[in-house]
MARDOGU-832063 format. One record per atom (N, C-alpha, C, O): residue in three letters; x, y, z. Coordinates in nm, 3 decimals, m for minus. Example, Ala and Ser with C-alpha at 12.3 -4.5 7.8 and 13.67 -1.06 7.14 Angstrom:
<nupas>
> ALA	1.319	m0.569	0.780 .
> ALA	1.230	m0.450	0.780 .
> ALA	1.320	m0.330	0.780 .
> ALA	1.424	m0.332	0.846 .
> SER	1.285	m0.225	0.708 .
> SER	1.367	m0.106	0.714 .
> SER	1.290	0.003	0.787 .
> SER	1.341	0.114	0.804 .
</nupas>
This chain:
<nupas>
> UNK	8.210	11.074	9.699 .
> UNK	8.264	11.064	9.566 .
> UNK	8.210	11.179	9.483 .
> UNK	8.287	11.242	9.410 .
> UNK	8.079	11.211	9.490 .
> UNK	8.025	11.318	9.409 .
> UNK	8.090	11.451	9.448 .
> UNK	8.109	11.535	9.360 .
> UNK	8.123	11.474	9.572 .
> UNK	8.186	11.596	9.614 .
> UNK	8.326	11.610	9.543 .
> UNK	8.366	11.718	9.502 .
> UNK	8.393	11.497	9.531 .
> UNK	8.526	11.500	9.465 .
> UNK	8.508	11.533	9.317 .
> UNK	8.586	11.610	9.262 .
> UNK	8.407	11.478	9.252 .
> UNK	8.387	11.507	9.110 .
> UNK	8.335	11.648	9.090 .
> UNK	8.375	11.713	8.993 .
> UNK	8.251	11.697	9.176 .
> UNK	8.205	11.835	9.165 .
> UNK	8.321	11.930	9.186 .
> UNK	8.334	12.029	9.113 .
> UNK	8.406	11.902	9.285 .
> UNK	8.524	11.986	9.305 .
> UNK	8.612	11.983	9.183 .
> UNK	8.658	12.088	9.140 .
> UNK	8.636	11.868	9.127 .
> UNK	8.720	11.853	9.004 .
> UNK	8.660	11.933	8.890 .
> UNK	8.735	11.990	8.810 .
> UNK	8.528	11.940	8.880 .
> UNK	8.460	12.013	8.773 .
> UNK	8.488	12.165	8.787 .
> UNK	8.507	12.237	8.689 .
> UNK	8.491	12.208	8.914 .
> UNK	8.506	12.350	8.945 .
> UNK	8.649	12.392	8.916 .
> UNK	8.671	12.493	8.850 .
> UNK	8.748	12.315	8.964 .
> UNK	8.886	12.357	8.959 .
> UNK	8.959	12.296	8.843 .
> UNK	9.068	12.343	8.810 .
> UNK	8.907	12.194	8.779 .
> UNK	8.982	12.120	8.683 .
> UNK	8.993	12.171	8.538 .
> UNK	9.079	12.127	8.462 .
> UNK	8.908	12.263	8.503 .
> UNK	8.910	12.327	8.371 .
> UNK	8.918	12.222	8.253 .
> UNK	9.001	12.231	8.163 .
> UNK	8.825	12.123	8.262 .
> UNK	8.817	12.026	8.156 .
> UNK	8.912	11.907	8.164 .
> UNK	8.913	11.822	8.076 .
> UNK	8.992	11.901	8.272 .
> UNK	9.082	11.785	8.294 .
> UNK	9.001	11.662	8.328 .
> UNK	8.888	11.668	8.377 .
> UNK	9.066	11.548	8.299 .
> UNK	8.999	11.419	8.330 .
> UNK	9.068	11.348	8.449 .
> UNK	9.042	11.231	8.477 .
> UNK	9.157	11.423	8.518 .
> UNK	9.217	11.372	8.642 .
> UNK	9.232	11.487	8.739 .
> UNK	9.233	11.605	8.704 .
> UNK	9.245	11.443	8.868 .
> UNK	9.277	11.544	8.971 .
> UNK	9.352	11.467	9.081 .
> UNK	9.315	11.355	9.117 .
> UNK	9.451	11.527	9.129 .
> UNK	9.541	11.463	9.230 .
> UNK	9.472	11.450	9.359 .
> UNK	9.390	11.534	9.395 .
> UNK	9.505	11.344	9.433 .
> UNK	9.455	11.322	9.566 .
> UNK	9.492	11.438	9.657 .
> UNK	9.413	11.477	9.743 .
> UNK	9.608	11.494	9.639 .
> UNK	9.650	11.603	9.726 .
> UNK	9.565	11.726	9.701 .
> UNK	9.540	11.801	9.796 .
> UNK	9.519	11.752	9.581 .
> UNK	9.432	11.864	9.557 .
> UNK	9.294	11.836	9.623 .
> UNK	9.234	11.926	9.681 .
> UNK	9.247	11.714	9.613 .
> UNK	9.118	11.677	9.674 .
> UNK	9.128	11.682	9.828 .
> UNK	9.026	11.696	9.895 .
> UNK	9.245	11.670	9.881 .
> UNK	9.264	11.671	10.025 .
> UNK	9.281	11.814	10.082 .
> UNK	9.216	11.852	10.179 .
> UNK	9.374	11.894	10.016 .
> UNK	9.424	12.014	10.080 .
> UNK	9.387	12.147	10.020 .
> UNK	9.409	12.248	10.087 .
> UNK	9.334	12.156	9.901 .
> UNK	9.301	12.283	9.848 .
> UNK	9.184	12.344	9.920 .
> UNK	9.099	12.274	9.976 .
> UNK	9.181	12.476	9.918 .
> UNK	9.068	12.544	9.986 .
> UNK	8.936	12.498	9.921 .
> UNK	8.920	12.499	9.800 .
> UNK	8.844	12.460	10.010 .
> UNK	8.710	12.415	9.962 .
> UNK	8.705	12.273	9.907 .
> UNK	8.603	12.229	9.853 .
> UNK	8.812	12.205	9.921 .
> UNK	8.819	12.064	9.872 .
> UNK	8.741	11.969	9.969 .
> UNK	8.720	12.001	10.086 .
> UNK	8.701	11.853	9.916 .
> UNK	8.626	11.759	9.999 .
> UNK	8.713	11.719	10.127 .
> UNK	8.659	11.704	10.237 .
> UNK	8.843	11.703	10.109 .
> UNK	8.932	11.670	10.223 .
> UNK	8.925	11.772	10.336 .
> UNK	8.921	11.736	10.454 .
> UNK	8.924	11.901	10.301 .
> UNK	8.916	12.006	10.404 .
> UNK	8.775	12.024	10.461 .
> UNK	8.757	12.043	10.581 .
> UNK	8.675	12.018	10.371 .
> UNK	8.537	12.038	10.412 .
> UNK	8.494	11.925	10.505 .
> UNK	8.435	11.950	10.609 .
> UNK	8.522	11.807	10.469 .
> UNK	8.474	11.693	10.547 .
> UNK	8.579	11.638	10.645 .
> UNK	8.558	11.537	10.713 .
> UNK	8.696	11.709	10.651 .
> UNK	8.802	11.668	10.748 .
> UNK	8.843	11.522	10.731 .
> UNK	8.850	11.448	10.829 .
> UNK	8.870	11.481	10.607 .
> UNK	8.904	11.342	10.576 .
> UNK	9.057	11.318	10.591 .
> UNK	9.137	11.412	10.589 .
> UNK	9.093	11.194	10.605 .
> UNK	9.234	11.160	10.596 .
> UNK	9.254	11.108	10.454 .
> UNK	9.159	11.070	10.386 .
> UNK	9.379	11.107	10.412 .
> UNK	9.413	11.062	10.272 .
> UNK	9.367	10.922	10.252 .
> UNK	9.313	10.890	10.147 .
> UNK	9.386	10.835	10.350 .
> UNK	9.347	10.698	10.337 .
> UNK	9.195	10.679	10.325 .
> UNK	9.148	10.596	10.247 .
> UNK	9.120	10.755	10.403 .
> UNK	8.972	10.752	10.403 .
> UNK	8.922	10.791	10.262 .
> UNK	8.835	10.726	10.204 .
> UNK	8.980	10.902	10.211 .
> UNK	8.944	10.951	10.073 .
> UNK	8.977	10.848	9.969 .
> UNK	8.893	10.813	9.887 .
> UNK	9.098	10.799	9.972 .
> UNK	9.144	10.696	9.874 .
> UNK	9.058	10.570	9.886 .
> UNK	9.024	10.513	9.782 .
> UNK	9.023	10.525	10.003 .
> UNK	8.940	10.413	10.016 .
> UNK	8.799	10.434	9.959 .
> UNK	8.745	10.344	9.895 .
> UNK	8.742	10.548	9.980 .
> UNK	8.608	10.585	9.926 .
> UNK	8.614	10.579	9.772 .
> UNK	8.526	10.521	9.709 .
> UNK	8.716	10.638	9.716 .
> UNK	8.729	10.648	9.571 .
> UNK	8.742	10.501	9.518 .
> UNK	8.677	10.463	9.421 .
> UNK	8.828	10.422	9.583 .
> UNK	8.846	10.284	9.536 .
> UNK	8.720	10.201	9.545 .
> UNK	8.694	10.117	9.459 .
> UNK	8.641	10.223	9.650 .
> UNK	8.519	10.152	9.666 .
> UNK	8.424	10.178	9.546 .
> UNK	8.369	10.084	9.488 .
> UNK	8.405	10.305	9.509 .
> UNK	8.323	10.338	9.396 .
> UNK	8.383	10.290	9.270 .
> UNK	8.310	10.240	9.185 .
> UNK	8.512	10.300	9.251 .
> UNK	8.584	10.257	9.129 .
> UNK	8.564	10.108	9.103 .
> UNK	8.557	10.067	8.987 .
> UNK	8.555	10.029	9.205 .
> UNK	8.536	9.884	9.191 .
> UNK	8.399	9.854	9.127 .
> UNK	8.383	9.749	9.065 .
> UNK	8.302	9.945	9.142 .
> UNK	8.168	9.927	9.093 .
> UNK	8.142	10.002	8.964 .
> UNK	8.046	9.971	8.894 .
> UNK	8.225	10.102	8.929 .
> UNK	8.199	10.185	8.816 .
> UNK	8.327	10.208	8.736 .
> UNK	8.417	10.277	8.784 .
> UNK	8.337	10.155	8.618 .
> UNK	8.455	10.165	8.535 .
> UNK	8.488	10.307	8.486 .
> UNK	8.597	10.330	8.432 .
> UNK	8.397	10.401	8.503 .
> UNK	8.424	10.538	8.460 .
> UNK	8.513	10.612	8.558 .
> UNK	8.551	10.726	8.534 .
> UNK	8.545	10.546	8.669 .
> UNK	8.626	10.611	8.773 .
> UNK	8.744	10.518	8.809 .
> UNK	8.728	10.396	8.816 .
> UNK	8.861	10.578	8.831 .
> UNK	8.975	10.496	8.876 .
> UNK	9.069	10.579	8.960 .
> UNK	9.071	10.702	8.950 .
> UNK	9.145	10.513	9.041 .
> UNK	9.250	10.574	9.118 .
> UNK	9.379	10.520	9.072 .
> UNK	9.399	10.398	9.073 .
> UNK	9.469	10.605	9.032 .
> UNK	9.598	10.563	8.976 .
> UNK	9.712	10.626	9.052 .
> UNK	9.698	10.731	9.116 .
> UNK	9.827	10.558	9.042 .
> UNK	9.947	10.607	9.111 .
> UNK	10.058	10.608	9.003 .
> UNK	10.113	10.504	8.966 .
> UNK	10.088	10.725	8.955 .
> UNK	10.189	10.744	8.855 .
> UNK	10.298	10.827	8.908 .
> UNK	10.277	10.941	8.949 .
> UNK	10.422	10.771	8.909 .
> UNK	10.540	10.847	8.960 .
> UNK	10.515	10.901	9.105 .
> UNK	10.561	11.009	9.140 .
> UNK	10.444	10.826	9.181 .
> UNK	10.421	10.866	9.318 .
> UNK	10.311	10.966	9.340 .
> UNK	10.289	11.013	9.452 .
> UNK	10.239	10.999	9.230 .
> UNK	10.130	11.097	9.241 .
> UNK	10.001	11.019	9.226 .
> UNK	9.975	10.962	9.120 .
> UNK	9.919	11.016	9.329 .
> UNK	9.793	10.944	9.331 .
> UNK	9.683	11.038	9.274 .
> UNK	9.666	11.152	9.319 .
> UNK	9.610	10.987	9.173 .
> UNK	9.509	11.071	9.106 .
> UNK	9.380	11.001	9.088 .
> UNK	9.376	10.880	9.063 .
> UNK	9.274	11.077	9.100 .
> UNK	9.144	11.029	9.062 .
> UNK	9.128	11.061	8.912 .
> UNK	9.148	11.174	8.867 .
> UNK	9.093	10.956	8.837 .
> UNK	9.072	10.971	8.693 .
> UNK	8.924	10.939	8.661 .
> UNK	8.862	10.859	8.731 .
> UNK	8.867	11.002	8.558 .
> UNK	8.730	10.982	8.525 .
> UNK	8.715	11.001	8.378 .
> UNK	8.788	11.081	8.318 .
> UNK	8.622	10.931	8.316 .
> UNK	8.606	10.921	8.171 .
> UNK	8.513	11.020	8.113 .
> UNK	8.509	11.039	7.991 .
> UNK	8.433	11.085	8.201 .
> UNK	8.327	11.182	8.154 .
> UNK	8.351	11.314	8.223 .
> UNK	8.433	11.325	8.315 .
> UNK	8.277	11.416	8.175 .
> UNK	8.279	11.544	8.245 .
> UNK	8.240	11.518	8.390 .
> UNK	8.138	11.454	8.414 .
> UNK	8.318	11.565	8.488 .
> UNK	8.291	11.529	8.626 .
> UNK	8.158	11.568	8.681 .
> UNK	8.103	11.493	8.762 .
> UNK	8.105	11.677	8.645 .
> UNK	7.971	11.722	8.695 .
> UNK	7.866	11.622	8.647 .
> UNK	7.780	11.582	8.725 .
> UNK	7.871	11.579	8.518 .
> UNK	7.774	11.486	8.463 .
> UNK	7.793	11.350	8.532 .
> UNK	7.694	11.285	8.568 .
> UNK	7.912	11.307	8.549 .
> UNK	7.936	11.182	8.616 .
> UNK	7.887	11.186	8.762 .
> UNK	7.831	11.087	8.810 .
> UNK	7.907	11.294	8.830 .
> UNK	7.858	11.305	8.968 .
> UNK	7.710	11.292	8.971 .
> UNK	7.658	11.223	9.060 .
> UNK	7.638	11.351	8.883 .
> UNK	7.493	11.343	8.879 .
> UNK	7.450	11.199	8.847 .
> UNK	7.354	11.148	8.904 .
> UNK	7.521	11.133	8.756 .
> UNK	7.488	10.993	8.724 .
> UNK	7.508	10.901	8.847 .
> UNK	7.429	10.810	8.872 .
> UNK	7.615	10.927	8.920 .
> UNK	7.640	10.841	9.035 .
> UNK	7.532	10.862	9.143 .
> UNK	7.486	10.766	9.206 .
> UNK	7.491	10.986	9.161 .
> UNK	7.383	11.011	9.259 .
> UNK	7.251	10.942	9.217 .
> UNK	7.176	10.886	9.297 .
> UNK	7.229	10.953	9.083 .
> UNK	7.107	10.889	9.033 .
> UNK	7.113	10.735	9.059 .
> UNK	7.015	10.677	9.106 .
> UNK	7.222	10.674	9.030 .
> UNK	7.239	10.533	9.051 .
> UNK	7.221	10.496	9.199 .
> UNK	7.152	10.400	9.232 .
> UNK	7.286	10.576	9.288 .
> UNK	7.280	10.550	9.430 .
> UNK	7.136	10.551	9.481 .
> UNK	7.092	10.460	9.551 .
> UNK	7.064	10.658	9.443 .
> UNK	6.929	10.670	9.494 .
> UNK	6.831	10.581	9.429 .
> UNK	6.720	10.566	9.480 .
> UNK	6.863	10.520	9.317 .
> UNK	6.780	10.421	9.251 .
> UNK	6.821	10.278	9.297 .
> UNK	6.761	10.179	9.256 .
> UNK	6.919	10.274	9.380 .
> UNK	6.970	10.144	9.440 .
> UNK	7.021	10.052	9.328 .
> UNK	6.998	9.931	9.337 .
> UNK	7.087	10.100	9.229 .
> UNK	7.135	10.022	9.123 .
> UNK	7.278	9.969	9.158 .
> UNK	7.339	9.898	9.078 .
> UNK	7.328	10.002	9.272 .
> UNK	7.464	9.952	9.310 .
> UNK	7.453	9.806	9.341 .
> UNK	7.553	9.742	9.376 .
</nupas>
């Protein structure tokens, strides 16, 4: 999840959403780096979104997007902090 948010921070230019296809297929994306399937990536995002309201996965007009309420780099750091403090 943090790799997705960090990638969104680099390529998103202040956006609060990024499409699943960008996370999967753009050069340097988590999907290409970790050789993920779309369903694996979507499942991972949904799992985190169930526990954290700052993240969601939406499907609008057939485009699946990761949405986040904060700057993605800051949110990625917060998620890592939570994970390593076992606050999940």
